[in-house]
C-alpha positions as CSV (number, residue, x, y, z in Angstrom):
1,X,85.1,229.1,174.5
2,X,84.7,226.7,171.5
3,X,82.3,227.0,168.9
4,X,79.3,229.1,171.0
5,X,76.2,229.0,169.1
6,X,75.2,232.1,167.5
7,X,72.5,233.3,170.2
8,X,75.5,232.7,173.0
9,X,78.1,234.4,170.8
10,X,75.9,237.4,170.0
11,X,75.5,237.8,174.0
12,X,79.0,237.2,174.3
13,X,79.7,239.8,172.0
14,X,77.3,242.3,173.6
15,X,79.2,241.9,176.8
16,X,82.6,242.5,175.4
17,X,81.2,245.7,174.2
18,X,78.9,246.8,177.0
19,X,82.1,246.1,179.5
20,X,85.0,247.0,177.5
21,X,88.0,247.2,178.2
22,X,87.4,244.5,180.7
23,X,88.4,241.6,178.3
24,X,91.3,243.6,177.3
25,X,92.6,244.1,181.0
26,X,91.8,240.5,181.4
27,X,93.8,238.9,178.2
28,X,96.6,241.3,178.7
29,X,97.2,240.7,182.4
30,X,100.9,240.5,183.2
31,X,100.0,236.9,185.0
32,X,97.8,235.9,181.8
33,X,100.4,236.6,179.1
34,X,102.8,235.0,181.2
35,X,101.3,232.1,181.6
36,X,99.2,231.5,178.8
37,X,100.7,234.2,176.5
38,X,97.7,235.7,174.1
39,X,94.2,235.3,173.5
40,X,93.6,233.4,170.6
41,X,90.7,231.7,168.3
42,X,89.2,231.9,164.8
43,X,88.4,235.5,164.0
44,X,86.0,237.2,161.4
45,X,88.0,239.6,159.0
46,X,85.4,242.7,159.6
47,X,83.4,243.6,162.9
48,X,80.2,241.5,163.1
49,X,76.5,243.1,162.0
50,X,75.2,245.3,164.7
51,X,78.2,246.6,166.0
52,X,80.1,249.4,164.8
53,X,83.9,249.0,163.1
54,X,84.5,252.1,165.4
55,X,83.7,250.0,168.6
56,X,86.7,250.2,171.2
57,X,86.2,246.4,171.6
58,X,86.0,245.5,167.9
59,X,89.2,243.4,167.6
60,X,87.4,241.3,170.4
61,X,84.4,241.5,168.9
62,X,85.7,239.8,165.8
63,X,86.4,236.3,167.9
64,X,83.8,233.5,167.4
65,X,86.2,231.1,169.4
66,X,88.1,232.3,172.1
67,X,91.2,230.1,172.9
68,X,93.9,230.7,175.6
69,X,95.7,227.7,177.2
70,X,99.1,226.1,177.1
71,X,101.2,223.1,176.3
72,X,103.4,221.1,178.7
73,X,105.7,218.5,177.6
74,X,104.6,215.2,178.8
75,X,107.1,214.6,181.3
76,X,105.2,217.2,183.5
77,X,102.4,214.9,183.8
78,X,104.6,212.6,186.3
79,X,106.8,215.4,188.1
80,X,106.2,216.9,191.2
81,X,105.4,220.2,189.7
82,X,102.5,218.9,187.6
83,X,99.9,220.0,190.3
84,X,101.0,223.3,190.9
85,X,101.5,224.5,187.6
86,X,97.9,223.0,186.7
87,X,96.6,224.9,189.5
88,X,98.6,228.4,188.6
89,X,97.4,228.1,185.1
90,X,93.7,227.4,185.9
91,X,93.8,230.1,188.1
92,X,95.0,232.4,185.4
93,X,92.5,231.4,183.2
94,X,89.8,231.8,185.3
95,X,88.9,235.1,185.3
96,X,88.8,234.9,181.4
97,X,86.4,232.1,181.7
98,X,84.2,233.8,184.2
99,X,83.8,236.9,182.0
100,X,83.1,234.9,178.8
101,X,80.6,232.9,180.8
102,X,78.9,235.7,182.4
103,X,76.2,236.5,179.7
104,X,75.3,233.1,179.5
105,X,74.4,232.2,183.3
106,X,71.0,233.6,183.1
107,X,69.9,230.5,180.8
């Protein structure tokens, strides 16, 4: 999720705080770590206004960009492993994408 508008970002943060530890479980699952590594993205240095600095989800609430992905060598694009690798990567990312989009589905 790249640069959501402030109202959307606030809803995502509320969702993270309300459902924690779900985002931690998604981003630290063995398949996630093996396929894409860690959840990255730009973050604030402090917990945003409206959330407690002691919130168990504090580290995730600091995010204002949520980035997870993987880079491959160009040669993969012409190999027989391209399609299975692409599917495996997308399937691994999908639970996190669904989680981040869940609070935005109403709009």
